[in-house]
Biopython code that builds the backbone (N, CA, C, O; Angstrom):
import numpy as np
from Bio.PDB.StructureBuilder import StructureBuilder

atoms = [
    (1, "LYS", "N", (87.528, 107.642, 92.709)),
    (1, "LYS", "CA", (87.600, 107.712, 94.019)),
    (1, "LYS", "C", (86.308, 107.385, 94.752)),
    (1, "LYS", "O", (85.236, 107.716, 94.247)),
    (2, "LEU", "N", (86.357, 106.781, 95.861)),
    (2, "LEU", "CA", (85.255, 106.421, 96.690)),
    (2, "LEU", "C", (85.195, 107.239, 97.890)),
    (2, "LEU", "O", (86.155, 107.228, 98.660)),
    (3, "ILE", "N", (84.129, 107.973, 98.138)),
    (3, "ILE", "CA", (84.027, 108.806, 99.350)),
    (3, "ILE", "C", (83.079, 108.153, 100.294)),
    (3, "ILE", "O", (81.977, 107.778, 99.894)),
    (4, "ILE", "N", (83.463, 107.998, 101.541)),
    (4, "ILE", "CA", (82.694, 107.265, 102.582)),
    (4, "ILE", "C", (82.532, 108.294, 103.764)),
    (4, "ILE", "O", (83.459, 109.018, 104.128)),
    (5, "THR", "N", (81.278, 108.299, 104.333)),
    (5, "THR", "CA", (81.107, 109.082, 105.441)),
    (5, "THR", "C", (80.336, 108.261, 106.588)),
    (5, "THR", "O", (79.417, 107.480, 106.344)),
    (6, "THR", "N", (80.772, 108.509, 107.718)),
    (6, "THR", "CA", (80.051, 108.099, 109.006)),
    (6, "THR", "C", (80.071, 109.286, 109.956)),
    (6, "THR", "O", (79.337, 110.264, 109.817)),
    (7, "HIS", "N", (81.004, 109.127, 110.981)),
    (7, "HIS", "CA", (81.223, 110.390, 111.764)),
    (7, "HIS", "C", (82.399, 111.074, 111.222)),
    (7, "HIS", "O", (82.666, 112.194, 111.660)),
    (8, "ARG", "N", (83.128, 110.542, 110.330)),
    (8, "ARG", "CA", (84.258, 111.193, 109.581)),
    (8, "ARG", "C", (84.112, 110.904, 108.077)),
    (8, "ARG", "O", (83.407, 109.976, 107.681)),
    (9, "VAL", "N", (84.774, 111.696, 107.267)),
    (9, "VAL", "CA", (84.788, 111.625, 105.808)),
    (9, "VAL", "C", (86.061, 110.862, 105.515)),
    (9, "VAL", "O", (87.101, 111.112, 106.125)),
    (10, "ALA", "N", (85.976, 109.898, 104.550)),
    (10, "ALA", "CA", (87.184, 109.178, 104.105)),
    (10, "ALA", "C", (87.121, 109.062, 102.566)),
    (10, "ALA", "O", (86.092, 108.709, 101.990)),
    (11, "VAL", "N", (88.229, 109.366, 101.949)),
    (11, "VAL", "CA", (88.288, 109.217, 100.421)),
    (11, "VAL", "C", (89.284, 108.081, 100.102)),
    (11, "VAL", "O", (90.476, 108.136, 100.406)),
    (12, "LEU", "N", (88.728, 107.101, 99.498)),
    (12, "LEU", "CA", (89.663, 105.878, 99.090)),
    (12, "LEU", "C", (90.054, 105.988, 97.655)),
    (12, "LEU", "O", (89.209, 106.350, 96.837)),
    (13, "SER", "N", (91.291, 105.700, 97.284)),
    (13, "SER", "CA", (91.629, 105.603, 95.961)),
    (13, "SER", "C", (91.446, 104.206, 95.470)),
    (13, "SER", "O", (91.770, 103.283, 96.218)),
    (14, "ALA", "N", (90.972, 103.966, 94.320)),
    (14, "ALA", "CA", (90.785, 102.666, 93.741)),
    (14, "ALA", "C", (91.489, 102.598, 92.371)),
    (14, "ALA", "O", (91.624, 103.627, 91.709)),
    (15, "ARG", "N", (91.897, 101.527, 91.978)),
    (15, "ARG", "CA", (92.572, 101.231, 90.718)),
    (15, "ARG", "C", (92.044, 100.011, 90.135)),
    (15, "ARG", "O", (91.828, 99.017, 90.828)),
    (16, "ARG", "N", (91.828, 100.051, 88.892)),
    (16, "ARG", "CA", (91.211, 98.922, 88.137)),
    (16, "ARG", "C", (92.411, 97.920, 88.104)),
    (16, "ARG", "O", (93.545, 98.296, 87.806)),
    (17, "ALA", "N", (92.113, 96.642, 88.419)),
    (17, "ALA", "CA", (93.215, 95.625, 88.398)),
    (17, "ALA", "C", (92.630, 94.311, 87.768)),
    (17, "ALA", "O", (92.667, 93.232, 88.360)),
    (18, "GLU", "N", (92.122, 94.474, 86.598)),
    (18, "GLU", "CA", (91.451, 93.310, 85.848)),
    (18, "GLU", "C", (92.570, 92.255, 85.560)),
    (18, "GLU", "O", (92.288, 91.059, 85.638)),
    (19, "PHE", "N", (93.706, 92.623, 85.263)),
    (19, "PHE", "CA", (94.648, 91.544, 84.819)),
    (19, "PHE", "C", (95.529, 90.903, 85.945)),
    (19, "PHE", "O", (96.291, 89.958, 85.739)),
    (20, "ARG", "N", (95.350, 91.497, 87.124)),
    (20, "ARG", "CA", (96.001, 90.835, 88.302)),
    (20, "ARG", "C", (95.353, 89.716, 88.838)),
    (20, "ARG", "O", (94.124, 89.647, 88.825)),
    (21, "GLU", "N", (96.080, 88.806, 89.324)),
    (21, "GLU", "CA", (95.445, 87.555, 89.934)),
    (21, "GLU", "C", (95.838, 87.558, 91.502)),
    (21, "GLU", "O", (95.473, 86.618, 92.207)),
    (22, "THR", "N", (96.513, 88.522, 91.981)),
    (22, "THR", "CA", (96.890, 88.545, 93.372)),
    (22, "THR", "C", (96.487, 89.879, 93.918)),
    (22, "THR", "O", (96.314, 90.839, 93.166)),
    (23, "ALA", "N", (96.341, 89.951, 95.157)),
    (23, "ALA", "CA", (96.052, 91.217, 95.868)),
    (23, "ALA", "C", (96.752, 91.346, 97.189)),
    (23, "ALA", "O", (97.503, 90.433, 97.534)),
    (24, "HIS", "N", (96.590, 92.321, 97.907)),
    (24, "HIS", "CA", (97.081, 92.563, 99.153)),
    (24, "HIS", "C", (98.684, 92.407, 99.217)),
    (24, "HIS", "O", (99.193, 91.605, 100.000)),
    (25, "PRO", "N", (99.382, 93.138, 98.436)),
    (25, "PRO", "CA", (100.841, 92.942, 98.442)),
    (25, "PRO", "C", (101.632, 93.128, 99.686)),
    (25, "PRO", "O", (102.661, 92.499, 99.930)),
    (26, "ASP", "N", (101.041, 94.119, 100.543)),
    (26, "ASP", "CA", (101.819, 94.479, 101.797)),
    (26, "ASP", "C", (101.271, 93.675, 102.932)),
    (26, "ASP", "O", (101.878, 93.655, 104.003)),
    (27, "SER", "N", (100.144, 93.001, 102.758)),
    (27, "SER", "CA", (99.502, 92.302, 103.897)),
    (27, "SER", "C", (100.186, 90.968, 104.326)),
    (27, "SER", "O", (100.692, 90.222, 103.488)),
    (28, "GLU", "N", (100.185, 90.711, 105.579)),
    (28, "GLU", "CA", (100.731, 89.412, 106.008)),
    (28, "GLU", "C", (99.571, 88.452, 106.222)),
    (28, "GLU", "O", (99.776, 87.240, 106.153)),
    (29, "LEU", "N", (98.429, 88.913, 106.464)),
    (29, "LEU", "CA", (97.237, 88.052, 106.679)),
    (29, "LEU", "C", (96.054, 88.557, 105.954)),
    (29, "LEU", "O", (95.904, 89.750, 105.690)),
    (30, "ILE", "N", (95.164, 87.567, 105.617)),
    (30, "ILE", "CA", (93.885, 87.875, 105.189)),
    (30, "ILE", "C", (92.919, 87.834, 106.344)),
    (30, "ILE", "O", (92.604, 86.740, 106.811)),
    (31, "VAL", "N", (92.427, 88.956, 106.837)),
    (31, "VAL", "CA", (91.604, 88.938, 108.054)),
    (31, "VAL", "C", (90.135, 88.715, 107.822)),
    (31, "VAL", "O", (89.380, 88.486, 108.767)),
    (32, "TYR", "N", (89.725, 88.777, 106.596)),
    (32, "TYR", "CA", (88.275, 88.567, 106.296)),
    (32, "TYR", "C", (88.144, 88.135, 104.765)),
    (32, "TYR", "O", (88.806, 88.659, 103.868)),
    (33, "ALA", "N", (87.312, 87.227, 104.594)),
    (33, "ALA", "CA", (86.946, 86.706, 103.300)),
    (33, "ALA", "C", (85.440, 86.369, 103.281)),
    (33, "ALA", "O", (84.943, 85.711, 104.195)),
    (34, "ALA", "N", (84.734, 86.809, 102.265)),
    (34, "ALA", "CA", (83.291, 86.585, 102.204)),
    (34, "ALA", "C", (82.698, 86.667, 100.837)),
    (34, "ALA", "O", (83.267, 87.347, 99.983)),
    (35, "TYR", "N", (81.585, 86.017, 100.567)),
    (35, "TYR", "CA", (80.853, 86.156, 99.406)),
    (35, "TYR", "C", (79.719, 87.107, 99.623)),
    (35, "TYR", "O", (78.947, 86.981, 100.573)),
    (36, "ASN", "N", (79.626, 88.073, 98.719)),
    (36, "ASN", "CA", (78.581, 89.112, 98.759)),
    (36, "ASN", "C", (77.511, 88.763, 97.847)),
    (36, "ASN", "O", (77.673, 88.976, 96.646)),
    (37, "ALA", "N", (76.456, 88.261, 98.270)),
    (37, "ALA", "CA", (75.327, 87.868, 97.367)),
    (37, "ALA", "C", (74.621, 89.131, 96.697)),
    (37, "ALA", "O", (74.119, 89.041, 95.577)),
    (38, "ALA", "N", (74.605, 90.297, 97.425)),
    (38, "ALA", "CA", (73.984, 91.440, 96.927)),
    (38, "ALA", "C", (74.709, 91.972, 95.584)),
    (38, "ALA", "O", (74.031, 92.560, 94.742)),
    (39, "PHE", "N", (75.961, 91.781, 95.409)),
    (39, "PHE", "CA", (76.660, 92.203, 94.217)),
    (39, "PHE", "C", (77.361, 91.095, 93.524)),
    (39, "PHE", "O", (78.045, 91.334, 92.529)),
    (40, "ASP", "N", (77.223, 89.851, 94.015)),
    (40, "ASP", "CA", (77.837, 88.693, 93.314)),
    (40, "ASP", "C", (79.366, 88.840, 93.197)),
    (40, "ASP", "O", (79.958, 88.606, 92.144)),
    (41, "TYR", "N", (79.949, 89.220, 94.278)),
    (41, "TYR", "CA", (81.393, 89.344, 94.242)),
    (41, "TYR", "C", (82.040, 88.676, 95.575)),
    (41, "TYR", "O", (81.366, 88.620, 96.603)),
    (42, "PHE", "N", (83.245, 88.218, 95.533)),
    (42, "PHE", "CA", (84.078, 87.830, 96.733)),
    (42, "PHE", "C", (84.683, 89.038, 97.108)),
    (42, "PHE", "O", (84.952, 89.894, 96.265)),
    (43, "ILE", "N", (84.959, 89.203, 98.506)),
    (43, "ILE", "CA", (85.624, 90.286, 99.089)),
    (43, "ILE", "C", (86.665, 89.639, 100.061)),
    (43, "ILE", "O", (86.327, 88.754, 100.847)),
    (44, "THR", "N", (87.892, 90.095, 99.981)),
    (44, "THR", "CA", (88.958, 89.803, 100.932)),
    (44, "THR", "C", (89.619, 91.110, 101.432)),
    (44, "THR", "O", (89.857, 92.061, 100.687)),
    (45, "VAL", "N", (89.890, 91.078, 102.722)),
    (45, "VAL", "CA", (90.475, 92.146, 103.422)),
    (45, "VAL", "C", (91.830, 91.721, 104.070)),
    (45, "VAL", "O", (91.896, 90.796, 104.880)),
    (46, "GLY", "N", (92.913, 92.457, 103.662)),
    (46, "GLY", "CA", (94.151, 92.230, 104.228)),
    (46, "GLY", "C", (94.441, 93.046, 105.417)),
    (46, "GLY", "O", (93.854, 94.118, 105.562)),
    (47, "ASN", "N", (95.358, 92.599, 106.338)),
    (47, "ASN", "CA", (95.490, 93.306, 107.624)),
    (47, "ASN", "C", (96.316, 94.687, 107.376)),
    (47, "ASN", "O", (96.330, 95.565, 108.239)),
    (48, "LYS", "N", (96.930, 94.805, 106.267)),
    (48, "LYS", "CA", (97.697, 96.098, 106.065)),
    (48, "LYS", "C", (96.754, 97.134, 105.226)),
    (48, "LYS", "O", (97.210, 97.850, 104.335)),
    (49, "ALA", "N", (95.535, 97.126, 105.577)),
    (49, "ALA", "CA", (94.554, 98.190, 105.141)),
    (49, "ALA", "C", (94.353, 98.135, 103.650)),
    (49, "ALA", "O", (94.329, 99.180, 103.000)),
    (50, "SER", "N", (94.196, 96.866, 103.043)),
    (50, "SER", "CA", (93.786, 96.659, 101.646)),
    (50, "SER", "C", (92.576, 95.867, 101.601)),
    (50, "SER", "O", (92.378, 94.926, 102.369)),
    (51, "ILE", "N", (91.669, 96.285, 100.599)),
    (51, "ILE", "CA", (90.399, 95.488, 100.364)),
    (51, "ILE", "C", (90.353, 95.198, 98.965)),
    (51, "ILE", "O", (90.510, 96.113, 98.157)),
    (52, "ALA", "N", (90.129, 93.881, 98.550)),
    (52, "ALA", "CA", (89.951, 93.554, 97.149)),
    (52, "ALA", "C", (88.649, 92.903, 96.874)),
    (52, "ALA", "O", (88.098, 92.133, 97.661)),
    (53, "ILE", "N", (88.196, 93.243, 95.747)),
    (53, "ILE", "CA", (86.920, 92.695, 95.201)),
    (53, "ILE", "C", (87.242, 91.802, 93.991)),
    (53, "ILE", "O", (87.946, 92.198, 93.062)),
    (54, "TRP", "N", (86.718, 90.635, 94.046)),
    (54, "TRP", "CA", (86.906, 89.490, 93.094)),
    (54, "TRP", "C", (85.649, 89.122, 92.338)),
    (54, "TRP", "O", (84.544, 89.095, 92.880)),
    (55, "SER", "N", (85.867, 88.835, 91.038)),
    (55, "SER", "CA", (84.687, 88.303, 90.318)),
    (55, "SER", "C", (84.411, 86.851, 90.628)),
    (55, "SER", "O", (85.333, 86.039, 90.711)),
    (56, "THR", "N", (83.153, 86.526, 90.797)),
    (56, "THR", "CA", (82.829, 85.229, 91.053)),
    (56, "THR", "C", (82.752, 84.209, 89.804)),
    (56, "THR", "O", (82.689, 82.984, 89.907)),
    (57, "HIS", "N", (82.769, 84.916, 88.659)),
    (57, "HIS", "CA", (82.660, 84.230, 87.514)),
    (57, "HIS", "C", (84.081, 83.763, 86.954)),
    (57, "HIS", "O", (84.313, 82.608, 86.596)),
    (58, "SER", "N", (84.976, 84.784, 86.925)),
    (58, "SER", "CA", (86.357, 84.536, 86.398)),
    (58, "SER", "C", (87.408, 84.436, 87.498)),
    (58, "SER", "O", (88.563, 84.100, 87.236)),
    (59, "PHE", "N", (86.998, 84.731, 88.734)),
    (59, "PHE", "CA", (87.901, 84.670, 89.805)),
    (59, "PHE", "C", (89.072, 85.648, 89.635)),
    (59, "PHE", "O", (90.116, 85.442, 90.253)),
    (60, "SER", "N", (88.938, 86.699, 88.823)),
    (60, "SER", "CA", (89.938, 87.737, 88.681)),
    (60, "SER", "C", (89.714, 88.930, 89.690)),
    (60, "SER", "O", (88.624, 89.135, 90.223)),
    (61, "LEU", "N", (90.711, 89.610, 89.881)),
    (61, "LEU", "CA", (90.585, 90.809, 90.715)),
    (61, "LEU", "C", (89.933, 91.950, 90.024)),
    (61, "LEU", "O", (90.480, 92.393, 89.014)),
    (62, "ILE", "N", (88.831, 92.473, 90.452)),
    (62, "ILE", "CA", (88.171, 93.652, 89.869)),
    (62, "ILE", "C", (88.606, 94.896, 90.414)),
    (62, "ILE", "O", (88.968, 95.769, 89.625)),
    (63, "HIS", "N", (88.627, 95.118, 91.679)),
    (63, "HIS", "CA", (89.131, 96.331, 92.226)),
    (63, "HIS", "C", (89.856, 96.111, 93.537)),
    (63, "HIS", "O", (89.578, 95.173, 94.284)),
    (64, "GLU", "N", (90.748, 96.963, 93.778)),
    (64, "GLU", "CA", (91.520, 96.799, 95.102)),
    (64, "GLU", "C", (91.705, 98.277, 95.718)),
    (64, "GLU", "O", (92.194, 99.180, 95.041)),
    (65, "PHE", "N", (91.311, 98.449, 96.953)),
    (65, "PHE", "CA", (91.368, 99.683, 97.607)),
    (65, "PHE", "C", (92.531, 99.561, 98.565)),
    (65, "PHE", "O", (92.501, 98.696, 99.440)),
    (66, "THR", "N", (93.546, 100.381, 98.442)),
    (66, "THR", "CA", (94.705, 100.423, 99.400)),
    (66, "THR", "C", (94.576, 101.560, 100.439)),
    (66, "THR", "O", (93.810, 102.508, 100.265)),
    (67, "GLU", "N", (95.310, 101.430, 101.457)),
    (67, "GLU", "CA", (95.309, 102.494, 102.403)),
    (67, "GLU", "C", (93.862, 102.794, 102.849)),
    (67, "GLU", "O", (93.483, 103.957, 102.992)),
    (68, "ALA", "N", (93.070, 101.746, 103.064)),
    (68, "ALA", "CA", (91.689, 101.959, 103.534)),
    (68, "ALA", "C", (91.620, 102.567, 104.941)),
    (68, "ALA", "O", (90.639, 103.216, 105.305)),
    (69, "HIS", "N", (92.693, 102.340, 105.727)),
    (69, "HIS", "CA", (92.669, 102.812, 107.176)),
    (69, "HIS", "C", (93.845, 103.765, 107.202)),
    (69, "HIS", "O", (94.965, 103.261, 107.292)),
    (70, "VAL", "N", (93.728, 105.095, 107.134)),
    (70, "VAL", "CA", (94.829, 106.024, 107.289)),
    (70, "VAL", "C", (94.428, 106.980, 108.342)),
    (70, "VAL", "O", (93.284, 107.434, 108.363)),
    (71, "THR", "N", (95.336, 107.309, 109.230)),
    (71, "THR", "CA", (95.235, 108.332, 110.177)),
    (71, "THR", "C", (96.369, 109.378, 109.969)),
    (71, "THR", "O", (97.312, 109.141, 109.213)),
    (72, "THR", "N", (96.251, 110.521, 110.651)),
    (72, "THR", "CA", (97.284, 111.490, 110.525)),
    (72, "THR", "C", (97.854, 111.680, 111.859)),
    (72, "THR", "O", (97.110, 111.805, 112.833)),
    (73, "THR", "N", (99.242, 111.713, 111.974)),
    (73, "THR", "CA", (99.907, 112.025, 113.258)),
    (73, "THR", "C", (99.792, 113.448, 113.625)),
    (73, "THR", "O", (99.318, 114.290, 112.862)),
    (74, "LYS", "N", (100.229, 113.696, 114.792)),
    (74, "LYS", "CA", (100.143, 115.155, 115.329)),
    (74, "LYS", "C", (100.835, 116.113, 114.530)),
    (74, "LYS", "O", (100.475, 117.290, 114.574)),
    (75, "ILE", "N", (101.854, 115.727, 113.753)),
    (75, "ILE", "CA", (102.639, 116.610, 112.909)),
    (75, "ILE", "C", (102.149, 116.579, 111.528)),
    (75, "ILE", "O", (102.737, 117.265, 110.691)),
    (76, "GLY", "N", (101.046, 115.796, 111.160)),
    (76, "GLY", "CA", (100.516, 115.881, 109.869)),
    (76, "GLY", "C", (100.890, 114.768, 108.926)),
    (76, "GLY", "O", (100.485, 114.788, 107.763)),
    (77, "ILE", "N", (101.663, 113.781, 109.396)),
    (77, "ILE", "CA", (102.078, 112.745, 108.497)),
    (77, "ILE", "C", (101.065, 111.698, 108.363)),
    (77, "ILE", "O", (100.661, 111.150, 109.389)),
    (78, "PRO", "N", (100.593, 111.343, 107.187)),
    (78, "PRO", "CA", (99.635, 110.131, 107.100)),
    (78, "PRO", "C", (100.303, 108.803, 107.456)),
    (78, "PRO", "O", (101.449, 108.524, 107.105)),
    (79, "GLN", "N", (99.531, 108.022, 108.159)),
    (79, "GLN", "CA", (100.004, 106.738, 108.770)),
    (79, "GLN", "C", (98.932, 105.669, 108.458)),
    (79, "GLN", "O", (97.761, 105.893, 108.766)),
    (80, "VAL", "N", (99.288, 104.538, 107.869)),
    (80, "VAL", "CA", (98.293, 103.486, 107.633)),
    (80, "VAL", "C", (98.188, 102.680, 108.876)),
    (80, "VAL", "O", (99.183, 102.350, 109.522)),
    (81, "VAL", "N", (96.916, 102.352, 109.216)),
    (81, "VAL", "CA", (96.526, 101.687, 110.399)),
    (81, "VAL", "C", (96.070, 100.271, 109.923)),
    (81, "VAL", "O", (95.360, 100.115, 108.929)),
    (82, "ASP", "N", (96.529, 99.247, 110.707)),
    (82, "ASP", "CA", (96.148, 97.849, 110.291)),
    (82, "ASP", "C", (94.646, 97.626, 110.450)),
    (82, "ASP", "O", (94.017, 98.281, 111.281)),
    (83, "ILE", "N", (94.048, 96.700, 109.659)),
    (83, "ILE", "CA", (92.675, 96.332, 109.853)),
    (83, "ILE", "C", (92.720, 94.998, 110.642)),
    (83, "ILE", "O", (93.396, 94.043, 110.259)),
    (84, "LEU", "N", (91.989, 94.987, 111.729)),
    (84, "LEU", "CA", (92.002, 93.873, 112.554)),
    (84, "LEU", "C", (90.764, 93.009, 112.394)),
    (84, "LEU", "O", (90.824, 91.810, 112.663)),
    (85, "ALA", "N", (89.689, 93.553, 111.982)),
    (85, "ALA", "CA", (88.406, 92.905, 111.845)),
    (85, "ALA", "C", (87.614, 93.493, 110.679)),
    (85, "ALA", "O", (87.816, 94.646, 110.298)),
    (86, "ALA", "N", (86.664, 92.645, 110.086)),
    (86, "ALA", "CA", (85.804, 93.300, 109.053)),
    (86, "ALA", "C", (84.596, 92.347, 109.037)),
    (86, "ALA", "O", (84.677, 91.163, 109.364)),
    (87, "ALA", "N", (83.442, 92.974, 108.620)),
    (87, "ALA", "CA", (82.218, 92.307, 108.434)),
    (87, "ALA", "C", (81.290, 93.000, 107.374)),
    (87, "ALA", "O", (81.473, 94.189, 107.114)),
    (88, "LEU", "N", (80.342, 92.313, 106.787)),
    (88, "LEU", "CA", (79.353, 92.976, 105.948)),
    (88, "LEU", "C", (78.148, 93.270, 106.867)),
    (88, "LEU", "O", (77.857, 92.513, 107.793)),
    (89, "ASP", "N", (77.478, 94.360, 106.589)),
    (89, "ASP", "CA", (76.188, 94.668, 107.328)),
    (89, "ASP", "C", (75.144, 93.682, 106.865)),
    (89, "ASP", "O", (75.364, 92.989, 105.872)),
    (90, "PRO", "N", (73.914, 93.582, 107.605)),
    (90, "PRO", "CA", (72.988, 92.595, 107.197)),
    (90, "PRO", "C", (72.507, 92.786, 105.805)),
    (90, "PRO", "O", (72.112, 91.777, 105.223)),
    (91, "THR", "N", (72.479, 93.933, 105.178)),
    (91, "THR", "CA", (72.006, 94.110, 103.819)),
    (91, "THR", "C", (73.106, 93.771, 102.849)),
    (91, "THR", "O", (72.849, 93.733, 101.646)),
    (92, "GLU", "N", (74.289, 93.528, 103.290)),
    (92, "GLU", "CA", (75.461, 93.183, 102.366)),
    (92, "GLU", "C", (75.839, 94.360, 101.574)),
    (92, "GLU", "O", (76.552, 94.140, 100.594)),
    (93, "ARG", "N", (75.496, 95.551, 101.817)),
    (93, "ARG", "CA", (75.809, 96.676, 101.026)),
    (93, "ARG", "C", (76.851, 97.538, 101.591)),
    (93, "ARG", "O", (77.288, 98.465, 100.908)),
    (94, "ARG", "N", (77.294, 97.317, 102.787)),
    (94, "ARG", "CA", (78.399, 97.997, 103.435)),
    (94, "ARG", "C", (79.484, 97.060, 104.031)),
    (94, "ARG", "O", (79.152, 96.067, 104.677)),
    (95, "LEU", "N", (80.675, 97.356, 103.827)),
    (95, "LEU", "CA", (81.700, 96.614, 104.561)),
    (95, "LEU", "C", (82.218, 97.480, 105.772)),
    (95, "LEU", "O", (82.710, 98.591, 105.576)),
    (96, "VAL", "N", (82.109, 97.011, 106.856)),
    (96, "VAL", "CA", (82.594, 97.569, 108.157)),
    (96, "VAL", "C", (83.930, 96.989, 108.540)),
    (96, "VAL", "O", (84.080, 95.780, 108.718)),
    (97, "THR", "N", (84.960, 97.933, 108.673)),
    (97, "THR", "CA", (86.205, 97.513, 109.173)),
    (97, "THR", "C", (86.596, 98.127, 110.479)),
    (97, "THR", "O", (86.036, 99.161, 110.843)),
    (98, "ALA", "N", (87.559, 97.535, 111.238)),
    (98, "ALA", "CA", (87.932, 98.086, 112.450)),
    (98, "ALA", "C", (89.499, 97.780, 112.683)),
    (98, "ALA", "O", (90.060, 98.176, 113.704)),
]
sb = StructureBuilder()
sb.init_structure("model")
sb.init_model(0)
sb.init_chain("A")
sb.init_seg("    ")
for serial, (resi, resn, name, xyz) in enumerate(atoms, 1):
    if name == "N":
        sb.init_residue(resn, " ", resi, " ")
    sb.init_atom(name, np.array(xyz, "f"), 0.0, 1.0, " ", f" {name:<3s}", serial, name[0])
structure = sb.get_structure()
């Protein structure tokens, strides 16, 4: 699990996906794609709250984070929120999504 904090705490579940060649199964669009020189990976972000990390050497899927944007309704039901934009910070160590 990956724990992220800013003004709120988020816990993302990750799964190893070495043998898969596709990602973002629920997404209709890839809203962001970038090369991360700091870690030598490609990053893609799907609009349905999924983030994938790809190997630059084998072009295989290394990790995929699903449900990266989740909120809770007033009655306590988790609801996935679409990702509309994404960018790496200047150090390329953080991925910011909105």
